[in-house]
C-alpha positions as CSV (number, residue, x, y, z in Angstrom):
1,M,-0.1,-0.1,0.0
2,S,1.3,3.5,-0.8
3,H,2.3,5.9,1.8
4,P,-0.4,8.4,2.5
5,M,1.8,11.2,1.1
6,F,2.1,9.6,-2.3
7,T,-1.7,8.2,-2.7
8,Y,-3.7,10.3,-4.9
9,D,-6.3,12.4,-3.3
10,A,-9.1,13.0,-6.0
11,E,-11.0,15.4,-3.8
12,L,-7.8,17.5,-3.0
13,A,-6.9,17.4,-6.6
14,N,-10.3,18.8,-7.5
15,E,-9.9,21.5,-4.9
16,I,-6.6,22.6,-6.1
17,L,-7.7,22.6,-10.0
18,E,-10.6,24.6,-9.3
19,F,-8.8,27.1,-7.3
20,C,-6.4,27.3,-10.5
21,R,-9.1,27.7,-12.7
22,R,-10.5,30.5,-10.7
23,R,-7.2,32.2,-10.8
24,L,-6.4,31.8,-14.2
25,A,-10.1,33.0,-15.4
26,L,-9.7,36.4,-13.4
27,A,-9.6,39.2,-16.1
28,P,-8.1,41.4,-14.9
29,V,-5.8,40.0,-12.2
30,P,-6.5,42.1,-9.1
31,L,-3.6,43.7,-7.2
32,D,-4.3,42.6,-3.7
33,F,-2.3,44.4,-0.9
34,G,1.1,42.7,-0.1
35,S,2.4,44.2,3.1
36,L,-0.8,46.3,3.6
37,Q,-2.6,43.3,4.5
38,S,-2.4,42.1,8.0
39,T,0.0,39.3,8.4
40,D,-0.9,38.3,12.0
41,M,-2.7,35.5,10.4
42,Q,-4.1,34.0,13.1
43,G,-4.1,30.0,13.0
44,L,-0.8,29.9,10.4
45,R,1.2,28.2,13.2
46,A,-1.4,25.5,14.2
47,L,-1.7,24.3,10.3
48,I,1.8,22.3,10.9
49,S,0.9,19.8,13.2
50,S,1.9,16.1,14.0
51,T,-1.3,14.8,12.4
52,G,-1.7,17.2,9.8
53,T,-4.5,19.4,8.4
54,P,-7.0,18.6,5.8
55,G,-5.3,20.0,2.6
56,A,-8.7,21.7,1.7
57,D,-8.5,23.8,4.8
58,V,-4.9,24.7,4.2
59,L,-5.7,26.0,0.7
60,A,-8.6,27.9,2.0
61,F,-6.4,29.5,4.4
62,F,-4.0,30.4,1.8
63,E,-6.7,32.0,-0.5
64,A,-8.2,34.1,2.4
65,E,-5.0,35.1,4.2
66,I,-1.6,34.4,2.4
67,A,-2.7,35.2,-1.1
68,P,-4.0,38.6,-0.4
69,A,-0.9,39.6,1.6
70,V,1.2,39.2,-1.9
71,V,1.0,41.7,-4.6
72,S,0.1,40.1,-8.0
73,A,3.0,40.6,-10.3
74,D,1.2,39.5,-13.2
75,S,-1.9,42.2,-12.6
76,P,-1.8,44.8,-15.6
77,Q,-1.9,47.3,-12.7
78,F,1.6,46.2,-11.4
79,L,3.7,48.9,-12.6
80,A,6.6,48.9,-10.1
81,F,10.2,47.3,-10.3
82,I,10.1,45.0,-13.6
83,P,6.6,43.2,-13.6
84,N,6.0,39.5,-14.3
85,A,3.1,38.7,-16.8
86,P,3.1,35.0,-17.6
87,T,0.8,33.9,-20.6
88,K,-2.0,31.6,-19.6
89,A,-0.8,28.7,-21.7
90,S,3.0,29.3,-19.7
91,L,1.1,29.0,-16.4
92,L,-0.8,26.0,-17.3
93,F,2.0,24.1,-18.7
94,D,4.3,25.2,-15.7
95,M,1.6,23.1,-13.6
96,V,2.2,20.1,-16.2
97,V,6.1,20.4,-15.6
98,A,5.5,20.2,-11.6
99,C,3.3,17.2,-12.1
100,S,5.8,15.2,-14.3
101,G,8.3,14.9,-11.9
102,L,10.9,16.2,-14.4
103,N,14.7,16.8,-13.2
104,G,16.4,19.0,-15.8
105,T,19.8,18.4,-14.8
106,S,21.3,16.0,-17.4
107,W,20.8,14.7,-21.0
108,L,20.8,11.2,-19.4
109,E,18.0,11.9,-17.3
110,S,15.8,14.4,-19.2
111,A,16.9,14.4,-23.1
112,G,13.4,15.1,-24.1
113,A,13.0,18.4,-21.8
114,V,16.7,19.4,-22.7
115,R,15.9,19.4,-26.5
116,A,12.8,21.4,-26.2
117,E,14.7,23.9,-23.7
118,N,17.3,23.9,-26.1
119,E,14.9,24.6,-28.9
120,A,13.9,27.9,-27.2
121,L,17.5,28.8,-26.6
122,R,18.4,28.2,-30.3
123,F,15.5,30.7,-31.1
124,L,16.6,33.4,-28.7
125,A,20.3,33.0,-30.0
126,E,19.1,33.3,-33.5
127,R,17.1,36.4,-32.7
128,A,20.1,38.0,-30.9
129,G,22.3,37.3,-34.2
130,L,24.5,34.9,-32.5
131,P,26.4,32.2,-34.4
132,E,24.9,28.6,-35.0
133,R,27.2,27.1,-32.4
134,A,25.9,29.4,-29.6
135,G,24.0,27.8,-26.8
136,G,23.3,27.8,-23.0
137,V,20.9,26.9,-20.2
138,F,18.0,28.3,-18.5
139,V,18.9,29.7,-15.0
140,S,16.9,30.9,-12.0
141,G,17.4,34.7,-12.8
142,G,19.5,37.5,-14.3
143,T,21.7,37.2,-10.8
144,M,22.4,33.6,-11.5
145,G,22.8,34.2,-15.4
146,N,25.3,37.2,-14.7
147,L,27.4,35.4,-12.2
148,S,27.6,32.1,-14.2
149,A,28.5,34.3,-17.5
150,L,31.1,36.4,-15.7
151,T,32.7,33.4,-14.1
152,V,33.3,32.1,-17.5
153,G,34.7,35.5,-18.7
154,R,36.9,35.6,-15.7
155,D,38.4,32.2,-16.3
156,V,39.0,33.1,-20.2
157,G,40.4,36.4,-19.1
158,R,42.8,34.6,-16.8
159,Q,44.1,32.6,-19.7
160,R,44.4,35.7,-21.9
161,R,46.1,37.8,-19.2
162,S,48.1,35.0,-17.6
163,H,51.1,37.8,-16.8
164,V,48.5,39.5,-14.8
165,A,47.9,38.4,-11.1
166,P,44.3,37.1,-10.8
167,H,43.4,39.5,-8.2
168,E,44.2,42.4,-10.3
169,L,41.9,41.6,-13.1
170,R,39.0,43.7,-13.9
171,F,36.0,44.3,-16.0
172,A,35.0,47.4,-17.3
173,V,31.3,48.6,-16.4
174,S,29.2,51.6,-16.3
175,S,27.6,52.9,-12.9
176,D,24.1,52.0,-14.4
177,A,24.5,48.4,-14.4
178,H,22.1,46.1,-12.6
179,S,23.1,45.7,-9.0
180,S,23.7,41.9,-9.5
181,V,26.6,42.8,-11.6
182,A,28.7,44.3,-8.6
183,A,27.4,41.5,-6.6
184,A,29.0,38.9,-8.8
185,L,32.2,40.8,-9.2
186,H,32.6,40.7,-5.5
187,I,31.7,37.2,-5.3
188,L,34.5,36.4,-8.1
189,G,37.1,38.7,-6.5
190,I,37.3,40.8,-9.7
191,S,37.4,44.8,-9.6
192,A,35.4,47.1,-11.7
193,L,36.9,49.8,-14.0
194,I,33.8,52.4,-14.0
195,V,33.6,53.9,-17.1
196,P,31.9,57.4,-17.4
197,T,28.7,57.5,-19.5
198,D,26.9,59.5,-22.1
199,D,23.6,60.5,-20.3
200,H,23.8,57.0,-18.6
201,R,24.4,55.3,-21.6
202,L,27.8,53.3,-22.1
203,T,29.4,54.2,-25.4
204,A,32.5,52.9,-27.1
205,A,33.9,56.5,-27.1
206,H,33.6,56.5,-23.2
207,L,35.0,53.0,-23.0
208,E,37.7,53.6,-25.4
209,A,38.9,56.9,-23.6
210,A,38.7,55.0,-20.0
211,L,41.0,52.5,-21.4
212,A,43.5,54.9,-23.1
213,S,43.6,56.9,-19.8
214,D,44.1,54.0,-17.4
215,P,47.8,53.1,-16.6
216,H,46.6,49.4,-15.8
217,R,44.5,48.8,-18.9
218,E,46.2,45.5,-19.4
219,T,44.0,44.4,-16.2
220,V,40.7,44.7,-18.0
221,I,39.6,41.6,-19.4
222,G,36.1,42.1,-20.3
223,V,33.2,44.5,-20.7
224,I,29.7,44.5,-19.1
225,A,26.8,46.3,-21.1
226,T,23.2,46.6,-20.6
227,C,20.5,46.0,-22.8
228,G,17.8,48.0,-20.9
229,T,18.7,49.2,-17.6
230,T,16.0,48.5,-14.9
231,N,15.8,52.0,-13.6
232,A,15.3,53.7,-16.9
233,G,15.3,51.1,-19.7
234,I,18.4,52.5,-21.5
235,I,20.2,50.2,-24.0
236,D,24.1,50.6,-24.0
237,D,25.9,51.2,-27.5
238,L,26.0,47.5,-27.9
239,E,27.4,47.8,-31.6
240,G,30.2,50.1,-30.8
241,V,31.1,48.4,-27.4
242,G,31.0,44.9,-29.1
243,T,33.0,45.9,-31.9
244,L,35.7,47.4,-29.7
245,C,35.5,44.0,-27.5
246,R,36.3,42.0,-30.6
247,Q,39.3,44.4,-31.7
248,R,40.7,44.1,-28.1
249,N,40.1,40.5,-27.3
250,L,37.9,41.4,-24.3
251,W,35.1,39.2,-23.2
252,F,31.8,41.2,-24.2
253,H,28.9,40.0,-21.7
254,V,25.6,41.6,-22.2
255,D,22.9,41.9,-19.5
256,G,19.7,42.0,-21.3
257,A,17.5,40.5,-18.2
258,Y,14.9,42.9,-19.0
259,G,15.4,44.7,-22.2
260,G,16.5,41.6,-24.2
261,G,12.7,41.4,-24.5
262,A,13.1,43.9,-27.1
263,L,14.4,41.5,-29.5
264,F,10.6,40.9,-30.3
265,S,10.3,45.0,-31.2
266,R,10.8,45.6,-34.7
267,R,11.6,49.4,-34.0
268,H,14.9,48.2,-32.1
269,E,16.2,45.9,-34.5
270,E,19.1,48.4,-35.2
271,T,19.9,49.1,-31.7
272,L,20.0,45.4,-30.6
273,R,22.3,44.5,-33.7
274,G,25.3,44.6,-31.3
275,L,24.3,41.6,-29.6
276,R,25.6,39.6,-32.3
277,H,29.2,40.5,-30.7
278,A,28.3,39.2,-27.2
279,D,30.3,36.3,-25.8
280,S,27.5,35.9,-23.1
281,F,24.1,37.3,-23.1
282,I,21.3,37.1,-20.5
283,V,17.4,37.6,-21.0
284,D,14.7,36.7,-18.5
285,P,11.6,35.1,-20.2
286,H,10.1,35.8,-16.7
287,K,10.2,39.5,-17.4
288,W,9.3,40.9,-20.8
289,L,8.8,37.2,-22.5
290,F,5.7,36.4,-20.4
291,A,7.0,33.1,-18.6
292,P,6.3,32.3,-15.0
293,L,9.1,33.0,-12.4
294,D,11.6,31.8,-12.3
295,C,13.3,31.6,-15.7
296,A,16.2,33.4,-17.3
297,A,18.1,32.6,-20.6
298,L,21.8,32.3,-20.4
299,L,23.6,32.1,-23.7
300,Y,27.3,31.6,-24.7
301,R,28.7,32.3,-28.1
302,D,30.9,29.5,-27.4
303,P,29.3,27.2,-24.9
304,E,32.2,24.8,-24.9
305,L,34.0,27.6,-22.8
306,A,31.3,27.6,-20.3
307,R,31.4,23.6,-20.2
308,T,35.0,23.6,-19.4
309,V,34.3,26.0,-16.5
310,H,31.1,24.8,-15.1
311,T,31.0,21.1,-15.3
312,Q,31.1,19.5,-11.8
313,H,33.2,16.3,-11.4
314,A,32.5,13.5,-9.0
315,G,32.2,9.8,-8.9
316,Y,28.5,9.7,-9.2
317,L,28.3,12.2,-12.0
318,D,30.9,10.7,-14.2
319,I,27.9,8.7,-15.9
320,L,26.5,11.9,-17.1
321,H,29.5,12.6,-19.3
322,H,29.8,9.0,-20.6
323,A,26.6,9.2,-22.7
324,A,25.9,9.9,-26.2
325,S,28.3,12.4,-28.4
326,E,25.0,14.7,-28.6
327,A,24.5,14.9,-25.0
328,W,23.9,18.2,-23.5
329,N,24.1,18.6,-19.8
330,P,22.3,21.9,-18.5
331,S,24.2,21.4,-15.2
332,D,27.5,22.1,-17.4
333,Y,26.8,25.9,-18.5
334,A,25.9,27.7,-15.1
335,I,26.6,27.5,-11.3
336,H,24.1,24.8,-10.5
337,L,23.5,21.2,-10.4
338,S,20.0,20.0,-9.9
339,R,17.6,22.2,-11.7
340,R,13.8,22.0,-12.8
341,P,13.4,22.4,-16.6
342,R,12.2,26.2,-16.3
343,G,12.4,26.9,-19.8
344,L,9.9,24.5,-21.0
345,S,6.8,26.8,-19.9
346,F,8.5,29.6,-22.0
347,W,8.9,27.2,-24.8
348,F,5.5,26.1,-24.7
349,S,3.9,29.4,-24.6
350,L,6.0,30.6,-27.7
351,A,5.1,27.5,-29.7
352,T,1.5,27.8,-28.7
353,Y,1.0,31.4,-29.2
354,G,3.5,32.1,-32.1
355,V,6.2,34.9,-32.7
356,T,3.8,37.4,-33.9
357,H,1.7,37.5,-30.6
358,Y,5.1,37.9,-28.8
359,E,6.0,40.8,-31.0
360,T,2.6,42.5,-30.7
361,A,2.6,42.0,-26.7
362,V,6.1,43.5,-26.4
363,T,5.3,46.3,-28.8
364,A,2.0,46.9,-26.6
365,A,4.0,47.9,-23.7
366,I,6.4,50.2,-25.4
367,D,3.6,52.2,-27.3
368,T,2.1,52.6,-23.7
369,A,5.2,54.1,-22.1
370,H,5.3,56.6,-25.2
371,A,1.5,57.3,-24.5
372,A,2.2,57.9,-20.9
373,A,5.3,60.2,-21.6
374,A,3.0,62.3,-23.8
375,L,0.5,62.6,-20.9
376,I,2.9,63.5,-18.7
377,R,4.1,66.2,-21.2
378,S,0.8,67.7,-21.0
379,S,0.6,67.9,-17.6
380,E,1.4,71.3,-15.8
381,H,2.4,69.6,-12.4
382,L,4.7,66.9,-13.7
383,E,7.9,66.8,-15.8
384,L,9.2,64.0,-18.0
385,I,12.9,63.4,-16.9
386,R,13.8,61.5,-20.1
387,E,11.9,60.2,-23.4
388,P,11.5,56.3,-22.8
389,E,13.7,54.2,-24.9
390,L,11.9,51.0,-24.0
391,S,8.8,50.6,-21.5
392,V,10.0,52.4,-18.3
393,V,9.1,56.0,-17.9
394,L,10.8,58.3,-15.3
395,F,9.1,61.5,-14.4
396,R,8.9,63.9,-11.4
397,R,6.1,65.7,-9.6
398,I,7.1,69.3,-9.2
399,G,7.5,70.4,-5.4
400,W,7.4,66.7,-4.1
401,T,9.5,65.1,-1.5
402,S,10.8,61.6,-1.0
403,A,7.8,61.2,1.6
404,D,5.3,62.6,-0.7
405,Y,6.3,59.9,-3.5
406,D,5.9,57.1,-1.0
407,Q,2.5,58.4,0.5
408,W,1.3,58.5,-3.1
409,A,2.3,55.0,-3.9
410,L,0.8,53.5,-0.7
411,Q,-2.5,55.2,-1.2
412,L,-2.7,53.9,-5.0
413,L,-2.1,50.3,-3.4
414,R,-4.6,51.1,-0.7
415,D,-7.2,52.2,-3.2
416,Q,-6.2,49.1,-5.5
417,V,-5.5,51.4,-8.5
418,A,-2.0,50.4,-9.2
419,F,1.2,49.0,-7.6
420,V,3.9,51.7,-8.2
421,A,7.2,52.3,-6.5
422,P,9.2,55.6,-6.4
423,S,12.9,55.4,-7.4
424,T,15.8,57.4,-7.3
425,W,17.5,59.3,-10.2
426,E,20.7,61.3,-10.1
427,G,20.1,61.7,-6.3
428,E,16.6,62.9,-6.4
429,S,13.4,61.1,-5.6
430,V,11.1,60.6,-8.8
431,A,8.0,58.6,-10.1
432,R,8.7,55.6,-12.0
433,L,6.3,53.4,-14.2
434,A,7.3,50.1,-15.6
435,F,5.1,48.7,-18.3
436,L,5.1,45.1,-19.4
437,H,1.5,43.7,-19.5
438,P,0.0,44.5,-22.8
439,D,-3.4,44.9,-21.2
440,T,-2.3,47.7,-19.2
441,T,-4.6,50.5,-20.2
442,L,-4.1,54.2,-21.1
443,D,-7.0,55.1,-19.2
444,L,-5.2,53.4,-16.2
445,V,-2.1,55.6,-16.7
446,A,-4.3,58.9,-16.8
447,E,-5.8,58.0,-13.3
448,I,-2.3,57.4,-11.9
449,I,-1.3,60.9,-13.5
450,E,-4.4,62.6,-12.0
451,S,-3.9,61.2,-8.6
452,M,-0.7,63.3,-8.2
453,N,-2.6,66.3,-8.9
454,F,-3.0,67.4,-5.2
C-alpha cells in the first residue's frame, strides 16, 4: 500500500484545480495588498501539526489569508520594479512540468526536456544574431545568469592575461549596470573599471577613452554592457562596445535581463544589432517574454568554454559525461547542478501563441510607455525626465519630496488602483512606471497621473 503522502487524493486534486481555474480566469488579475494586508494570520502556526491539516483547509487559508498579502506581479496594474506577466498557456504548462516529476539536470535523465529547452534557446540566439554554435541554459534569474557568465569570462580572461595577477583582473562597466553585476564581481574577486557614460549610456567612445587613460588597462579582461537598464530602460551602445571588445580581445557580456525582450520589437532591431558580438548574453523570459518565475536564458557564443568552467566532477556524476556524443547537460553551463526544466513553460507558450503574438505584446508595452510620456508632458504639475527608450517612464511631480512619493504609492495600492514604486534618479526621488503587461490601459495611466494632482 502506498504511503499516505504518495496516494492520489482526488478530492484535494479537484479543490486545487478548481482554485487554479478561478485564478486563471481572473480578468484582470486583481492587485491584492502585499504588506498592507495584516500578516498576523491567526491559525497559521497551528496548520503544521503532528497529524496534519486537511489539504482543503490549508488551501482555503492560503486563498483567504496568504494570497491577499502578496501583490500580484501578473496584474496589468503592477507597474513597479519589473513586472511579471506570464501567459495563460505558460502558467498551465508550468503545472504540467510540476506534475511530471521532471529533473532538467542532465541529458541522461531528461533528454526530451533538454531538447525542447534548447530549441527555445536556439530561437533566442538566432534572434540575437549569435552564431549557430551558440547555446546555454535556463537559470533562475538575471543574478544567477550574470554570475555564471562572468565566471566564464573571468576564467577566459585569466588565460588571456596570464601575466596579470588574478586579483588584479577587472571588468569595465558603467555605474548604471544592474546591482547583481557588482555582487557577481565581488563574489568572483574581480574589481571594476567604472566607465563614464553619455547620459547614462555606455558608449564605445567613453570606453575607449577610459581604457586609454588607465595606466593598468592590461588588467581589464572584459566589458559588461546593459540592454535595457532596470531603472530607466536605457540600451548601451552594443554595436560600438561589442566591436571594440572584438578588436581588443575582451570578453563581451550583455545583461539583457529586462530589455532583451525588445528582440521582439521591430523598432529596436538596429539598436540591438550589437548583440551579435556578445560572448555571453542573458534575457529573462519571466520578465518581458511572459513566462512564469523563475526563468532566465543564459547564452554563450562558445558554450564549450562554459562547459569547461562549470562542469562538476564527482564519482557519481561520471556517468553523465559518458552519454552519447549529442549529450547536452544543462548542469554544465551555469553555477548549479540539480534544476527544474524551467524553460519548458516559455517554450510551450512561444510554440502555442507564435512569434507574432509575442511581437505585438512587447510592442504594446512600448507604445503605452510613449503614450504615458505624452500625457506627462501635457501635465502642468509633472515633468518627464527622459524620453522612454523601452517601456520604463521616469518623471517627477514638481515640488514633491521623497515622503510625498511614498505616500502617493501607498495610497494607490490601498485604493487598488496600481502598484508603483518610486525610484531615485541622479540623487533625487522620482516617480517611475514600468510597463510590461499588454493589457495595461492608457485610462489607468491617466488615473495614476491625475492622482498626483494634489
